[in-house]
C-alpha positions in Angstrom: -18.9 -31.3 -27.0 -21.0 -29.3 -24.5 -23.7 -31.4 -22.8 -27.2 -29.9 -23.3 -28.5 -28.2 -20.2 -32.1 -29.2 -20.3 -35.2 -27.0 -19.7 -35.4 -27.7 -15.9 -31.8 -27.0 -15.2 -32.0 -23.8 -17.3 -35.0 -22.6 -15.4 -33.5 -23.5 -12.0 -30.3 -21.7 -12.9 -32.1 -18.6 -13.9 -34.0 -18.5 -10.6 -30.8 -18.6 -8.7 -28.9 -16.1 -10.8 -26.6 -18.7 -12.5 -26.0 -17.9 -16.1 -26.3 -20.7 -18.7 -24.6 -18.7 -21.4 -22.6 -15.5 -21.9 -21.6 -13.2 -24.8 -17.9 -12.5 -25.0 -18.7 -10.2 -28.0 -21.9 -8.8 -29.4 -21.9 -11.4 -32.2 -21.0 -14.5 -30.2 -22.8 -16.5 -27.5 -21.1 -19.3 -25.5 -23.1 -21.9 -23.6 -22.0 -22.9 -20.2 -21.5 -26.6 -19.5 -24.1 -28.5 -17.5 -21.3 -29.5 -15.1 -20.3 -25.9 -14.4 -24.0 -24.8 -13.9 -24.6 -27.8 -11.6 -21.5 -27.1 -9.5 -22.4 -23.4 -9.2 -25.8 -24.3 -8.0 -24.3 -26.8 -5.5 -22.2 -24.0 -4.1 -25.4 -22.1 -3.5 -26.8 -25.0 -1.6 -29.0 -26.3 -4.5 -28.9 -29.9 -5.5 -29.1 -30.3 -9.3 -27.0 -33.5 -9.5 -29.7 -35.6 -11.1 -32.8 -34.9 -13.2 -35.0 -35.8 -10.2 -33.1 -33.5 -7.8 -33.3 -30.7 -10.4 -37.0 -31.0 -10.7 -37.5 -31.1 -7.0 -35.2 -28.1 -6.5 -37.1 -26.2 -9.2 -40.4 -26.9 -7.6 -39.1 -25.8 -4.2 -37.7 -22.6 -5.6 -40.9 -21.7 -7.6 -43.0 -22.4 -4.5 -40.7 -20.3 -2.3 -40.8 -17.3 -4.7 -44.6 -17.6 -5.2 -45.3 -17.4 -1.5 -42.7 -14.8 -0.6 -43.9 -11.4 0.4 -40.5 -9.7 0.3 -36.9 -10.5 -0.9 -34.3 -10.4 2.0 -33.0 -7.0 0.9 -34.8 -4.2 -0.9 -33.5 -0.8 -2.1 -35.0 2.7 -2.2 -33.2 5.6 -3.8 -33.9 8.8 -1.9 -36.2 11.0 -3.9 -37.3 8.2 -6.1 -40.3 5.8 -6.2 -40.6 3.1 -3.6 -39.0 -0.3 -4.3 -41.0 -2.5 -6.7 -41.0 -5.2 -4.1 -43.0 -3.0 -1.7 -45.2 -1.6 -4.4 -46.2 -5.2 -5.4 -47.4 -6.2 -1.9 -51.0 -7.2 -1.6 -53.4 -4.3 -1.1 -53.9 -3.6 2.6 -50.5 -4.8 3.6 -49.3 -3.0 6.7 -45.6 -1.8 7.0 -43.6 -1.3 10.1 -40.2 0.3 9.6 -37.4 0.3 12.3 -34.8 2.8 11.1 -31.1 2.5 11.6 -31.4 5.6 13.9 -33.8 3.7 16.2 -37.1 5.3 15.1 -40.3 3.4 14.3 -42.4 4.4 11.3 -45.4 3.1 9.5 -44.6 4.5 6.0 -41.8 5.0 3.6 -42.1 8.8 3.5 -38.9 10.8 4.2 -36.9 7.9 5.5 -33.3 8.9 6.3 -30.4 7.2 4.5 -29.3 4.0 6.1 -30.0 0.3 6.4 -33.4 -0.1 8.0 -35.6 -3.0 8.8 -39.1 -3.3 7.2 -41.8 -5.7 8.4 -44.8 -6.4 6.1 -48.0 -7.9 7.4 -50.4 -9.0 4.6 -54.2 -9.1 5.1 -54.1 -12.9 5.0 -51.8 -12.9 8.1 -48.5 -13.6 6.3 -45.5 -11.6 7.5 -42.1 -10.9 6.0 -39.1 -9.0 7.4 -36.5 -7.5 5.1 -33.5 -5.1 5.1 -34.4 -1.8 3.6 -31.4 0.1 2.1 -32.2 3.8 1.6 -29.4 5.5 -0.4 -28.8 8.9 -2.0 -29.6 8.7 -5.8 -26.0 9.2 -6.7 -22.6 10.4 -5.5 -21.8 14.0 -6.0 -19.6 14.9 -8.9 -16.0 15.8 -7.8 -15.7 19.5 -7.5 -13.4 20.5 -10.4 -10.9 18.2 -12.1 -7.7 17.1 -10.4 -4.5 15.4 -11.2 -2.5 13.1 -8.9 0.0 10.3 -8.5 -0.4 6.5 -8.8 2.1 4.4 -6.9 2.6 0.9 -5.5 3.5 1.9 -1.9 6.0 -0.9 -1.3 8.0 0.3 -4.2 8.5 3.8 -2.8 11.5 3.6 -0.5 12.9 6.6 1.4 16.0 6.9 3.5 13.8 6.2 6.6 11.8 3.1 5.4 12.8 -0.4 6.5 13.4 -2.1 3.1 10.0 -1.2 1.5 7.7 1.8 1.4 5.6 2.5 4.4 2.9 4.7 5.7 5.4 7.3 6.8 6.6 7.5 3.2 3.0 7.8 2.0 2.4 10.7 4.3 5.6 12.4 3.1 4.6 11.8 -0.5 1.2 13.2 0.0 2.3 16.2 1.9 5.0 17.1 -0.7 2.9 16.3 -3.8 0.0 18.4 -2.5 2.1 21.4 -1.6 4.9 21.4 -4.1 3.2 19.8 -7.1 -0.4 20.9 -6.7 -1.6 17.2 -6.8 -5.1 16.5 -5.7 -4.6 12.8 -4.8 -2.2 9.9 -4.3 -3.6 6.5 -5.4 -2.0 3.4 -3.8 -2.2 -0.4 -4.2 -4.4 -2.4 -1.8 -2.9 -2.2 1.7 -5.0 -5.2 3.0 -3.5 -7.7 5.4 -1.4 -10.3 3.6 -1.4 -14.0 4.4 1.7 -14.6 6.6 4.3 -17.3 6.1 7.5 -17.5 4.2 7.5 -16.8 1.4 4.5 -14.5 1.6 2.5 -14.0 -1.6 3.7 -10.5 -2.5 0.5 -9.8 -4.6 -1.6 -7.1 -2.8 -4.6 -8.5 -4.7 -4.7 -11.9 -2.8 -4.9 -10.7 0.8 -5.7 -12.5 3.9 -8.2 -9.8 4.8 -9.7 -6.9 3.0 -11.3 -5.7 6.2 -8.0 -4.9 8.0 -4.8 -3.4 6.8 -1.3 -4.9 7.0 0.9 -3.8 9.8 4.0 -4.4 7.6 3.2 -0.9 6.3 3.7 0.7 9.7 6.4 3.4 10.2 7.8 2.0 13.4 9.3 5.3 14.6 5.9 7.0 14.3 4.3 4.8 16.9 4.2 7.0 20.1 5.3 4.1 22.4 8.4 3.7 20.3 10.1 6.4 22.4 9.5 4.5 25.7 10.8 1.0 24.8 12.7 -0.3 27.8 15.4 -2.0 25.7 16.5 0.7 23.3 19.7 -1.1 22.5 17.7 -4.0 21.0 15.6 -1.6 19.1 18.7 0.2 17.8 20.0 -3.1 16.5 16.8 -3.7 14.6 17.0 -0.3 13.0 20.6 -1.0 11.9 19.5 -4.3 10.4 16.7 -2.4 8.7 19.2 0.1 7.3 21.2 -2.7 5.8 18.1 -4.3 4.3 17.2 -0.9 2.8 20.7 -0.5 1.3 20.6 -4.0 -0.4 17.5 -2.8 -2.3 18.6 0.8 -3.0 22.3 0.2 -3.6 22.9 -3.5 -4.4 20.0 -4.3 -6.7 18.2 -6.7 -4.4 14.4 -7.2 -4.7 12.1 -6.0 -2.0 11.8 -8.7 0.6 8.5 -8.3 2.4 9.2 -11.3 4.7 12.5 -9.9 5.9 10.9 -6.5 6.5 8.1 -8.0 8.5 10.5 -10.1 10.6 12.3 -7.0 11.7 9.1 -5.0 12.2 7.3 -7.8 14.1 10.2 -7.9 16.6 10.2 -4.2 17.0 6.4 -4.1 17.4 6.5 -6.7 20.1 8.9 -4.5 22.0 6.7 -1.5 21.5 3.5 -3.4 22.6 5.1 -4.1 25.9 5.0 -0.4 26.7 1.8 0.5 28.7 -0.5 2.8 26.9 -1.2 6.2 28.5 -4.8 6.9 29.5 -5.7 8.8 26.3 -4.1 6.1 24.1 -5.8 3.4 26.1 -9.2 5.0 25.7 -8.6 5.4 21.9 -7.6 1.7 21.7 -10.7 0.6 23.6 -12.9 2.7 21.3 -11.3 0.9 18.4 -12.0 -2.5 19.9 -15.6 -1.6 20.6 -16.1 -0.2 17.1 -14.6 -3.2 15.3 -16.2 -5.8 17.6 -16.5 -9.4 16.4 -14.7 -8.7 13.0 -11.5 -7.6 14.8 -11.7 -10.4 17.3 -12.0 -12.9 14.4 -9.1 -11.3 12.5 -6.8 -11.2 15.5 -7.8 -14.7 16.5 -7.0 -16.0 13.1 -3.6 -14.3 13.1 -2.8 -15.8 16.5 -3.9 -19.3 15.4 -1.9 -19.0 12.2 1.3 -18.5 14.2 0.7 -21.9 15.8 -0.9 -23.9 13.1 0.1 -22.3 9.8 -1.5 -19.8 7.5 -4.1 -22.2 5.8 -7.0 -22.7 8.2 -8.1 -25.7 6.1 -5.2 -27.6 7.6 -5.8 -26.7 11.2 -7.3 -29.1 13.8 -10.9 -29.7 12.8 -12.4 -27.8 15.8 -10.4 -24.7 15.0 -11.7 -24.5 11.4 -14.9 -23.1 12.8 -14.6 -19.5 14.2 -17.6 -20.1 16.4 -16.6 -23.5 17.9 -15.9 -24.2 21.5 -12.3 -25.2 20.6 -11.7 -21.8 18.9 -13.1 -20.0 22.0 -10.7 -22.0 24.3 -7.8 -21.3 21.9 -8.6 -17.6 21.9 -8.4 -17.5 25.7 -5.1 -19.4 25.7 -3.6 -17.1 23.0 -5.1 -13.9 24.5 -1.8 -12.0 24.6 -1.2 -12.7 20.9 -4.8 -11.9 20.0 -4.4 -8.5 21.8 -1.1 -7.9 20.0 -2.7 -8.4 16.6 -5.7 -6.3 17.6 -3.3 -3.5 18.6 -1.4 -3.8 15.4 -4.6 -3.3 13.5 -5.3 -0.2 15.5 -1.8 1.2 15.0 -2.1 0.7 11.3 -5.6 2.2 11.1 -4.2 5.2 13.1 -1.3 5.8 10.6 -3.6 5.4 7.6 -5.9 8.1 9.1 -2.9 10.3 9.8 -1.7 9.9 6.1 -5.1 11.1 4.9 -5.1 14.0 7.3 -1.7 15.0 6.0 -2.9 14.9 2.5 -5.9 17.0 3.1 -3.8 19.5 5.1 -1.5 19.8 2.1 -4.4 21.0 0.0 -5.5 17.8 -1.7 -9.2 17.8 -2.4 -9.3 14.0 -2.3 -6.1 12.9 -0.6 -5.4 9.2 -0.5 -7.2 6.9 -3.0 -7.2 3.4 -1.6 -7.7 0.2 -3.7 -10.2 -2.6 -2.9 -9.1 -6.0 -4.1 -11.8 -8.2 -5.7 -11.5 -11.0 -3.2 -9.4 -12.7 -0.5 -7.0 -15.7 -0.2 -9.0 -18.9 0.4 -6.7 -19.8 3.4 -6.8 -16.4 5.0 -8.5 -14.6 7.9 -11.6 -13.3 6.0 -12.2 -16.7 4.3 -12.1 -18.3 7.8 -14.3 -15.8 9.5 -16.8 -15.4 6.7 -17.2 -19.0 5.7 -21.0 -18.8 5.8 -20.9 -16.0 3.2 -18.5 -17.7 0.8 -19.1 -20.2 -2.0 -17.4 -23.4 -1.1 -15.4 -25.1 -3.9 -15.5 -22.0 -6.2 -13.0 -19.5 -7.3 -13.3 -16.1 -9.0 -11.8 -15.7 -12.5 -12.5 -14.6 -16.0 -13.7 -16.5 -19.1 -11.5 -16.9 -22.2 -11.2 -13.7 -24.2 -9.1 -12.1 -27.0 -6.2 -11.5 -24.5 -6.3 -14.9 -22.7 -7.6 -17.9 -24.6 -7.5 -20.1 -21.5 -9.4 -17.8 -19.3 -8.2 -16.9 -15.8 -8.6 -18.4 -12.3 -7.6 -15.9 -9.6 -7.9 -18.3 -6.7 -10.3 -16.1 -4.7 -13.5 -17.6 -3.2 -16.6 -15.5 -4.2 -19.3 -14.2 -1.9 -22.6 -16.1 -2.1 -25.2 -13.6 -3.3 -28.0 -15.3 -1.4 -26.2 -15.2 1.9 -25.2 -11.5 1.3 -28.8 -10.6 0.7 -30.1 -12.5 3.8 -27.6 -10.6 6.0 -28.4 -7.2 4.5 -24.9 -7.4 3.0 -23.4 -7.0 6.5 -19.8 -8.1 5.6 -19.8 -5.9 2.5 -21.1 -2.9 4.5 -18.5 -3.3 7.3 -15.8 -3.6 4.6 -16.8 -0.4 2.9 -17.2 1.5 6.2 -13.8 0.6 7.3 -12.0 1.6 4.1 -13.9 4.9 3.8 -12.7 6.0 7.3 -9.3 6.8 5.9 -9.9 7.1 2.1 -10.7 10.3 0.2 -11.6 8.0 -2.7 -11.9 4.3 -3.3 -10.8 2.4 -6.4 -12.7 -0.9 -6.8 -10.8 -3.5 -8.7 -12.9 -5.3 -11.3 -16.0 -3.2 -10.4 -18.0 -5.5 -12.8 -18.0 -7.9 -9.9 -20.8 -5.9 -8.3 -23.0 -7.2 -11.1 -21.6 -10.7 -11.8 -18.6 -12.9 -11.3 -17.1 -15.8 -13.2 -17.2 -18.8 -10.9 -14.7 -21.5 -11.6 -15.3 -24.9 -9.9 -12.3 -26.1 -7.9 -10.1 -28.4 -9.9 -11.5 -27.3 -13.3 -9.9 -25.0 -15.8 -11.3 -21.5 -16.1 -13.0 -22.5 -19.3 -15.3 -24.7 -17.2 -16.8 -21.7 -15.3 -20.0 -19.7 -15.5 -21.3 -16.3 -14.5 -23.2 -15.9 -11.2 -25.2 -12.7 -10.8 -25.3 -10.4 -7.8 -28.0 -7.9 -6.8 -26.2 -5.0 -8.4 -28.8 -2.5 -7.2 -28.2 -3.4 -3.6 -24.4 -3.5 -4.0 -24.4 -0.1 -5.7 -26.9 1.4 -3.2 -24.7 0.4 -0.2 -21.6 1.7 -2.0 -23.2 5.0 -2.7 -24.6 5.1 0.9 -21.2 4.5 2.6 -19.2 6.7 0.2 -21.7 9.6 0.6 -21.5 9.3 4.4 -17.7 9.6 4.1 -17.8 12.4 1.5 -15.6 10.1 -0.7 -15.3 9.5 -4.5 -15.6 6.0 -6.0 -13.6 4.9 -9.0 -14.5 1.6 -10.7 -11.8 -0.3 -12.6 -13.9 -1.2 -15.6 -11.2 -2.2 -18.1 -11.5 -5.2 -20.4 -14.8 -6.9 -21.4 -17.7 -5.2 -19.7 -21.3 -6.4 -19.8 -23.6 -4.0 -21.7 -25.3 -1.6 -19.3 -22.7 -1.8 -16.5 -20.9 1.4 -17.3 -24.2 3.2 -17.7 -25.5 2.0 -14.4 -22.2 3.0 -12.6 -22.3 6.5 -14.3 -25.9 7.0 -13.2 -24.9 6.5 -9.6 -21.8 8.8 -9.8 -19.2 6.0 -9.9 -16.2 7.1 -12.1 -14.7 4.7 -14.6 -11.1 4.0 -15.5 -9.7 5.0 -19.0 -6.1 4.0 -20.0 -4.8 5.9 -23.1 -3.6 2.9 -25.1 -6.9 1.2 -24.9 -9.1 4.2 -25.9 -9.8 3.6 -29.5 -12.9 4.0 -31.7 -13.8 0.3 -31.4 -17.2 0.9 -33.0 -15.7 2.7 -36.0 -12.3 2.6 -37.6 -10.4 1.5 -34.5 -8.1 4.5 -34.6 -7.0 6.3 -31.3 -9.9 8.1 -29.8 -9.7 11.9 -30.1 -9.6 13.7 -26.7 -13.0 15.3 -27.1 -14.6 11.8 -27.5 -13.4 10.6 -24.1 -15.9 10.2 -21.3 -15.7 12.8 -18.5 -16.6 10.5 -15.6 -13.4 8.7 -15.3 -9.8 8.6 -14.0 -7.6 8.8 -17.1 -4.1 7.4 -17.0 -1.3 6.5 -19.4 -0.7 3.1 -17.7 -1.3 1.0 -14.6 0.6 -1.4 -12.4 -0.4 -4.4 -14.7 0.8 -2.7 -17.9 4.1 -1.5 -19.4 5.5 1.8 -18.2 5.0 4.6 -20.7 8.7 4.7 -21.6 8.7 0.9 -22.2 5.7 1.2 -24.5 7.1 4.1 -26.4 10.4 2.3 -27.0 8.9 -1.2 -27.6 10.8 -2.6 -24.6 7.7 -4.3 -23.3 7.8 -6.7 -26.3 11.4 -7.5 -25.7 10.7 -8.3 -22.1 7.9 -10.7 -22.9 10.1 -12.3 -25.6 13.0 -12.8 -23.1 10.5 -14.6 -20.8 9.1 -16.7 -23.6 5.6 -15.2 -23.1 4.8 -14.4 -26.7 2.2 -16.5 -28.7 3.4 -15.2 -32.0 6.8 -14.6 -33.6 8.6 -11.6 -32.0 8.8 -9.8 -35.3 5.0 -9.7 -35.6 4.7 -8.5 -32.0 7.3 -5.7 -32.6 5.5 -4.6 -35.8 2.1 -4.5 -34.1 3.4 -2.6 -31.1 5.3 -0.1 -33.3 2.2 0.5 -35.4 0.1 1.0 -32.3 2.5 3.5 -30.8 3.0 5.2 -34.1 -0.7 5.9 -34.4 -0.8 7.5 -31.1 2.4 9.6 -31.7 0.9 10.7 -35.0 -2.2 11.9 -33.2 -0.1 13.7 -30.6 1.8 15.4 -33.4 -1.3 16.5 -35.3 -2.7 18.0 -32.1 0.6 19.9 -31.7 1.2 18.3 -28.3 4.8 17.4 -29.0 5.7 21.1 -29.4 6.9 23.4 -26.7 7.6 20.6 -24.3 9.0 21.7 -21.0 12.3 20.6 -19.6 14.7 22.7 -21.6 16.9 22.0 -24.6 18.2 18.8 -23.1 14.8 17.2 -22.9 15.0 13.8 -24.7 12.5 12.8 -27.3 11.3 10.1 -24.9 10.6 12.7 -22.2 8.9 14.9 -24.8 6.7 12.1 -25.8 5.8 11.2 -22.2 4.9 14.8 -21.5 2.9 14.9 -24.7 0.9 11.8 -23.6 0.0 13.6 -20.4 -0.9 16.8 -22.3 -3.3 14.6 -24.3 -4.9 13.4 -21.1 -5.4 17.0 -20.1 -7.1 17.6 -23.4 -9.8 15.1 -22.5 -12.7 16.0 -20.2 -11.7 13.3 -17.6 -12.4 14.5 -14.1 -9.2 12.9 -12.7 -5.8 12.5 -14.4 -3.4 10.0 -12.9 0.4 10.0 -13.3 2.2 6.7 -12.8 5.0 7.7 -10.4 7.6 5.5 -12.1 6.8 7.3 -15.4 8.1 10.5 -13.9 11.7 9.1 -13.9 11.6 6.9 -17.0 11.2 3.5 -15.2 11.2 0.7 -17.8 9.8 -2.2 -15.7 6.2 -3.1 -15.0 5.4 -3.7 -11.3 3.4 -6.8 -12.3 3.6 -8.9 -15.5 0.4 -10.8 -15.9 0.8 -14.4 -16.9 4.0 -14.9 -14.9 4.7 -16.3 -11.5 8.4 -16.9 -10.7 9.7 -15.8 -14.2 9.4 -12.2 -13.2 9.8 -10.4 -9.8 6.2 -9.2 -9.6 5.3 -6.8 -6.8 9.0 -6.7 -5.6 10.6 -3.9 -7.6 11.5 -0.4 -6.2 10.9 2.6 -8.4 13.9 3.0 -10.7 15.1 5.5 -13.3 15.7 4.8 -17.0 18.9 2.9 -16.3 17.3 0.7 -13.7 18.8 2.5 -10.7 16.5 2.6 -7.7 15.2 6.1 -6.9 14.3 7.1 -3.3 11.5 9.4 -2.3 14.0 12.1 -1.6 15.5 11.8 -5.0 12.1 11.8 -6.6 11.4 15.1 -4.9 14.5 16.6 -6.4 14.2 15.1 -9.9 14.3 17.6 -12.8 12.6 15.1 -15.0 9.7 14.6 -12.5 9.3 18.3 -12.1 9.3 19.0 -15.8 6.5 16.4 -16.3 4.4 17.6 -13.4 4.8 21.2 -14.5 3.0 20.2 -17.7 0.0 19.3 -15.5 0.3 22.4 -13.4 0.4 24.8 -16.4 -2.2 23.1 -18.5 -4.4 21.4 -16.0 
């Protein structure tokens, strides 16, 4: 039985943005436990462990808010009214604004976009200093609609990659898809730096750092210094080993082995790093070091320390657990060569990512590469070490119980503290966005609802014992719109699943696109039938599937049910699951037939009914008004297997499968480019899109 919260605890929680209840559905309210609320407050530095402590904390918070002139961060949308926080200042308060551009002003009029500083001086002598975010009112709507390809980069092997897809393959895919297929974008999985160590967690959604990319994605031969390595024989031996590794995946059915790939690439990159940089390259590297500053130094230092002490900084010698300690400074000096190596790898990866985007745009893509921002970072990784002061200790991000997962979810990712973010003017968030937008034509934000609130799970407790903690969504959105508009980029929010009322509307108002997956688009407020194409929202990326869902071929044939049955993942008898899946698919096929989308399917007389149905699914997406249409690359060759099967750990090879055809045979990038099945599907989009 849930312990009653009490009035003081309820009021204290509200003042710190900690929810005491939530509504999983419009007709149901769930009350959070007192323990969950108390621990969430503790992670925010608020003691509510006893009734006396709660009363004292409440009095302190009310006194603080009553005497505060300004919150730490305020937002102004260009062309709109001034922030309420400034409008509510006592009459006669003087303002002094220092702009991001170095100007000093005494009023809010015509402020340029940016993150400025405002100082308010009240008539009674009180002063306050705050970050002032000035952002455009919304992102511009993408010019025209476009279609593109969705792919997990590691799964896209060519005859040149070293056992997993790399940035050379991404550039090749983008150049070919733009020129030969008329595609407007290529969307990839997060390419964030992974936590090293064998075995590496293969999930791209639990990275060591979201701030810096992973050098495992480098195309070794495209690094200019590759040609000048002084031991070419050793390099040749590494390439031969890489070719054997690639062949085990493509020809012998082996899984993608990220650790084995990195072992070879690390050795090759150490040889390459021994080659002196030319004057122009040295200047470019120095510019990168200066631009990235402390963030890069922290990341490279963590990487160097992890090589010595292991990849979980919580287990390092105590002095090294603090990135600003004297011990860490001494260790950085001792490991300077390794710190420089990891800094250079970050630069090389950034350079190849920029080149891939340039290739995409030169191929005629209006957007180019769509990058993916994971919702958080691994607790033992580089960002968690460097940003400890911004993270909630003892908490993990997850999701409450819902219709799809009665136990809730714990993703093992420490959340940002909203109070520390606001105090810093959202500095780590701004740096993260700015870095990603440098080489992204668009950015997909995983679990975009996290800009508004996140489900915090206390360490050691089940996900059911969590509670929601609210963020300043206006500030988070304003900074997102500011940085995206500066880069001329589009933003796509992954807003699947249970979404708090008002979130989609707020995102749409600011020009952030949503995500719509065909099988989930039903008239949930009416008869529950598949949603007709003219009822779909326009401001979205529409797809048939995602990396976490069955491929379209598997869903059409019901093979996704059989897979879950083989892995003992079903909560009901398999007959019931089969019947429900068949009924769901049947309703969609019936709608496709009534719309005459199964007729005149391209591909010739030999086109199978499965291919015809997959093409019809994409014809349907084109009938909607969605601004972006995404084609899951494995769907183009009839791949049956999901890249990730939620709810599994070692029962299924998540994140380690190459793209394969309907028979499970791995398909290379070169074979994809020549595939009649792929061209027949993409021709549907070219002709009707």
